[in-house]
C-alpha positions as CSV (number, residue, x, y, z in Angstrom):
1,X,13.9,15.3,-10.0
2,X,12.6,11.8,-9.5
3,X,11.6,10.9,-12.9
4,X,15.0,9.4,-13.3
5,X,17.4,7.9,-10.8
6,X,21.1,8.1,-10.4
7,X,23.9,5.9,-10.0
8,X,26.9,6.0,-7.7
9,X,28.9,7.0,-10.5
10,X,26.8,10.2,-11.0
11,X,26.8,10.9,-7.4
12,X,30.7,10.8,-7.6
13,X,30.5,13.2,-10.2
14,X,28.5,15.4,-8.4
15,X,30.8,15.8,-5.7
16,X,30.1,12.9,-3.4
17,X,32.3,10.8,-1.6
18,X,31.7,7.4,-0.7
19,X,31.3,8.0,3.0
20,X,28.7,11.1,2.3
21,X,26.8,9.1,-0.2
22,X,26.2,6.6,3.0
23,X,25.6,9.3,4.9
24,X,23.3,11.2,2.8
25,X,21.2,7.5,2.5
26,X,21.3,7.3,6.5
27,X,19.8,10.7,6.8
28,X,17.0,10.5,4.4
29,X,18.9,12.9,2.1
30,X,18.7,10.4,-0.8
31,X,16.8,7.3,-1.1
32,X,18.8,4.1,-2.3
33,X,16.1,1.8,-4.0
34,X,18.5,-1.1,-4.9
35,X,22.0,-1.2,-5.3
36,X,23.2,1.3,-7.5
37,X,19.9,3.3,-8.0
38,X,19.4,6.2,-6.2
39,X,16.2,9.0,-5.6
40,X,15.7,12.2,-4.3
41,X,14.0,12.2,-0.7
42,X,10.5,13.8,-2.2
43,X,10.0,10.7,-4.8
44,X,6.6,8.8,-4.6
45,X,6.4,5.6,-3.0
46,X,5.5,4.1,-6.1
47,X,8.3,5.2,-8.0
48,X,10.7,4.0,-5.5
49,X,9.3,0.5,-5.0
50,X,9.1,0.2,-8.9
51,X,12.6,0.9,-9.1
52,X,13.1,-1.4,-6.4
53,X,11.9,-4.4,-8.0
54,X,14.2,-3.5,-11.3
55,X,11.6,-1.4,-13.4
56,X,9.8,1.8,-14.4
57,X,6.4,2.7,-12.7
58,X,3.5,2.1,-15.4
59,X,-0.1,1.7,-15.7
60,X,-2.7,2.3,-13.7
61,X,0.0,3.3,-10.7
62,X,1.4,6.0,-13.1
63,X,-2.0,7.0,-14.4
64,X,-3.0,7.6,-10.9
65,X,-0.1,9.7,-10.1
66,X,-0.6,11.5,-12.6
67,X,-4.4,12.1,-11.6
68,X,-5.6,10.1,-14.8
69,X,-9.0,8.3,-14.0
70,X,-8.6,4.7,-12.7
71,X,-11.8,2.8,-12.0
72,X,-9.7,0.6,-9.3
73,X,-6.5,-0.5,-8.4
74,X,-4.8,-2.7,-6.1
75,X,-1.4,-3.7,-7.5
76,X,2.0,-2.5,-8.4
77,X,2.4,-1.7,-11.9
78,X,6.5,-2.1,-13.1
79,X,7.5,-1.9,-16.4
80,X,10.6,-4.4,-17.2
81,X,12.8,-5.4,-20.0
82,X,11.9,-8.8,-21.3
83,X,14.8,-10.5,-20.3
84,X,15.3,-9.2,-16.9
85,X,17.0,-10.8,-14.2
86,X,17.5,-9.9,-10.5
87,X,14.1,-9.3,-9.6
88,X,13.6,-7.6,-6.1
89,X,10.7,-7.1,-4.0
90,X,9.3,-3.8,-3.8
91,X,9.4,-3.7,0.0
92,X,12.4,-5.3,0.6
93,X,15.8,-4.4,-1.0
94,X,17.7,-7.8,0.5
95,X,16.6,-10.6,-1.5
96,X,16.2,-11.7,-5.1
97,X,12.5,-13.2,-6.1
98,X,11.3,-15.7,-8.4
99,X,8.3,-13.7,-10.3
100,X,5.8,-15.6,-8.9
101,X,6.7,-14.5,-5.5
102,X,6.1,-10.7,-6.6
103,X,2.4,-10.6,-4.7
104,X,0.6,-7.7,-5.5
105,X,3.0,-6.1,-8.2
106,X,1.8,-6.7,-12.1
107,X,4.8,-6.4,-14.1
108,X,4.5,-5.6,-18.0
109,X,7.0,-5.8,-20.9
110,X,5.2,-4.4,-23.6
111,X,7.8,-1.9,-25.3
112,X,9.6,-2.2,-22.2
113,X,13.3,-0.2,-23.1
114,X,16.4,-2.4,-22.6
115,X,19.0,0.6,-23.3
116,X,19.5,1.3,-19.5
117,X,18.2,4.5,-19.3
118,X,17.8,6.2,-16.3
119,X,14.2,6.7,-16.4
120,X,12.1,5.6,-13.3
121,X,8.7,5.8,-15.3
122,X,7.1,5.1,-18.6
123,X,5.7,7.3,-21.2
124,X,2.2,8.1,-20.5
125,X,1.8,6.6,-23.9
126,X,3.2,3.2,-22.5
127,X,1.1,3.4,-19.5
128,X,-2.2,4.1,-21.2
129,X,-1.2,1.1,-23.3
130,X,-0.5,-0.9,-20.5
131,X,-3.9,0.0,-18.9
132,X,-5.7,-0.9,-21.8
133,X,-4.7,-4.5,-20.9
134,X,-5.2,-4.1,-17.0
135,X,-9.0,-3.0,-17.7
136,X,-12.3,-3.6,-18.7
137,X,-12.8,-2.0,-21.9
138,X,-15.0,0.9,-20.6
139,X,-12.4,1.2,-17.5
140,X,-9.5,1.7,-20.4
141,X,-11.3,4.3,-22.5
142,X,-12.2,6.3,-19.5
143,X,-8.3,6.6,-19.0
144,X,-7.7,7.4,-21.9
145,X,-10.7,10.0,-22.1
146,X,-9.2,11.5,-19.0
147,X,-5.6,11.6,-20.1
148,X,-6.8,13.4,-23.2
149,X,-9.4,15.6,-21.3
150,X,-6.2,16.9,-19.2
151,X,-3.9,17.5,-22.0
152,X,-1.5,14.8,-21.1
153,X,-1.8,12.9,-24.7
154,X,-2.8,14.5,-27.8
155,X,-5.1,13.2,-30.2
156,X,-1.9,12.3,-32.2
157,X,-0.9,9.8,-29.6
158,X,-4.2,7.8,-29.7
159,X,-2.9,6.1,-32.9
160,X,0.4,5.0,-31.2
161,X,-1.2,3.9,-28.2
162,X,-3.5,1.2,-30.0
163,X,-0.3,0.3,-32.5
164,X,1.5,-0.9,-29.6
165,X,-1.5,-3.2,-28.5
166,X,-2.9,-6.6,-30.3
167,X,-5.2,-5.6,-33.5
168,X,-8.2,-6.9,-31.6
169,X,-8.4,-3.7,-29.3
170,X,-8.3,-1.6,-32.2
171,X,-12.5,-1.4,-31.9
172,X,-12.2,0.9,-28.9
173,X,-10.2,3.1,-30.5
174,X,-13.6,4.9,-32.2
175,X,-15.0,5.1,-28.8
176,X,-12.2,8.0,-27.4
177,X,-13.7,11.2,-26.9
178,X,-11.6,13.8,-24.4
179,X,-14.4,16.2,-24.0
180,X,-15.5,14.3,-21.3
181,X,-14.2,16.3,-17.9
182,X,-14.5,12.7,-15.8
183,X,-14.3,9.2,-15.6
184,X,-18.0,8.5,-14.7
185,X,-18.9,10.6,-17.9
186,X,-17.2,8.2,-20.1
187,X,-18.6,5.5,-18.1
188,X,-22.2,6.8,-18.4
189,X,-21.4,7.9,-22.3
190,X,-20.6,4.2,-23.1
191,X,-23.8,2.6,-21.3
192,X,-25.8,5.1,-23.8
193,X,-24.1,4.3,-26.9
194,X,-24.5,0.6,-26.2
195,X,-28.7,1.8,-25.8
196,X,-28.4,3.0,-29.1
197,X,-28.7,6.9,-27.8
198,X,-27.1,9.9,-30.0
199,X,-25.0,11.4,-26.7
200,X,-23.3,14.5,-27.1
201,X,-20.8,15.6,-24.2
202,X,-20.3,18.9,-22.8
203,X,-23.2,21.1,-24.4
204,X,-23.9,24.9,-23.2
205,X,-27.3,26.0,-22.9
206,X,-27.8,29.7,-22.5
207,X,-28.8,30.7,-18.6
208,X,-27.5,27.4,-17.6
209,X,-24.0,26.7,-18.8
210,X,-22.1,23.6,-19.7
211,X,-24.1,20.5,-18.8
212,X,-22.4,17.1,-18.8
213,X,-24.3,14.7,-21.6
214,X,-27.1,15.6,-23.7
215,X,-28.8,12.1,-24.8
216,X,-31.2,12.3,-27.7
217,X,-31.6,16.3,-27.6
218,X,-34.2,15.5,-24.8
219,X,-32.3,14.3,-21.7
220,X,-29.4,16.0,-19.6
221,X,-27.5,13.2,-17.3
222,X,-25.2,15.4,-14.8
223,X,-22.8,13.0,-13.0
224,X,-21.9,14.8,-9.9
225,X,-19.0,13.8,-7.6
226,X,-19.3,14.5,-4.1
227,X,-16.5,17.0,-3.9
228,X,-18.2,19.4,-6.1
229,X,-21.8,18.6,-5.1
230,X,-21.3,18.6,-1.2
231,X,-22.8,21.9,0.1
232,X,-26.2,23.4,0.1
233,X,-25.1,26.3,-1.9
234,X,-23.9,24.0,-4.6
235,X,-27.2,22.0,-4.5
236,X,-29.3,25.2,-4.8
237,X,-27.4,26.2,-8.0
238,X,-27.9,22.4,-9.4
239,X,-31.7,22.9,-8.9
240,X,-31.7,26.3,-10.4
241,X,-29.9,24.7,-13.6
242,X,-32.3,21.9,-13.7
243,X,-35.5,24.2,-13.5
244,X,-34.3,26.3,-16.5
245,X,-33.7,23.1,-18.4
246,X,-36.9,21.8,-17.5
247,X,-38.9,25.5,-18.8
248,X,-36.9,24.4,-22.0
249,X,-38.4,20.6,-22.2
250,X,-35.5,19.2,-21.3
251,X,-35.7,16.2,-18.5
252,X,-32.7,16.1,-16.1
253,X,-30.9,13.0,-14.5
254,X,-28.5,13.4,-11.9
255,X,-26.2,10.6,-11.3
256,X,-23.6,10.5,-8.3
257,X,-20.0,9.1,-9.5
258,X,-20.4,6.6,-6.6
259,X,-23.3,5.1,-8.1
260,X,-21.9,4.9,-11.9
261,X,-18.6,3.5,-10.5
262,X,-20.3,1.0,-7.9
263,X,-23.6,-0.2,-9.2
264,X,-23.2,0.4,-13.2
265,X,-26.0,-2.4,-13.5
266,X,-28.6,-0.1,-11.3
267,X,-27.3,2.8,-13.3
268,X,-27.5,1.1,-16.8
269,X,-31.4,-0.1,-15.8
270,X,-32.3,3.6,-14.7
271,X,-31.1,4.9,-18.3
272,X,-32.8,2.1,-20.3
273,X,-36.1,2.7,-18.6
274,X,-35.8,6.4,-19.2
275,X,-35.0,5.6,-22.7
276,X,-37.5,3.3,-23.2
277,X,-40.6,5.2,-21.5
278,X,-39.4,8.3,-24.2
279,X,-39.6,5.7,-27.0
280,X,-43.0,4.6,-26.0
281,X,-44.7,7.9,-25.4
282,X,-42.6,10.3,-27.7
283,X,-44.6,12.4,-30.3
284,X,-42.3,11.5,-32.4
285,X,-43.1,8.0,-32.8
286,X,-46.3,8.9,-34.4
287,X,-45.1,11.1,-36.7
288,X,-44.5,14.4,-34.8
289,X,-41.1,15.9,-34.2
290,X,-40.4,18.2,-30.9
291,X,-38.8,21.3,-31.5
292,X,-35.6,21.7,-30.0
293,X,-33.0,24.8,-29.6
294,X,-30.0,24.9,-31.1
295,X,-27.1,23.8,-28.5
296,X,-23.4,24.3,-28.5
297,X,-20.7,21.7,-27.5
298,X,-17.2,21.7,-26.4
299,X,-14.9,21.0,-29.3
300,X,-12.9,17.4,-28.7
301,X,-9.8,18.1,-27.2
């Protein structure tokens, strides 16, 4: 299993001779990441490169490997011990490097272990804490929401994550909500909260099913990804859902994940425009309360 590496002594204990180890490396049966660090051939490239540097894969690199939402990442994130020496390039095993020459690599010392263990990756709790330091606050919250929704961490781990971080990041903890089914949902939820809206996630309507977000009990926001809404048959189902919601008095706004992630200013402007128009024309502002049906929401993970 690639979650741990083996040393030459481990391979000797497994019955390998020195000549057999050399032959296995040449044949690709095992991978020599660096001196005395061997990995199985199915080890992901990111893991091999992290071990080659002299540390463990962490932060956004490890989160992506576990299919946790990451808004953007172009670097290899490696957890190293505070007094780590003999740093190497993630691509080249032959040269020692100065830290300033590790181009494309982000080093993390936070909670790095110095126990000489064989782990090739940080824990997900550590990776999420590193992710808070490496991302904008909204993206960091989306990553934690994603890991929570996937069941990779529990609510008890959230306190541990923030305990590992400087105190100033504690303001983000109350914003964590594992009900979000995708990173874009979290990003939209945070925009709506910033606009002062009441927001509920994954709400079920009879005859419709679950919707992504309900805003102030009148607007439904659906965050559509291309992979789930690319064919016409699915679009027809979506239009039917929208029709049934409109019959109940709910307006529906459909946003694409691409727009949410790449054009957040336009999405925020659209949300602000709808909310502002509703505030100007709502009968509630003139003392009348619009009747609404009872709805059900998925519980937090």
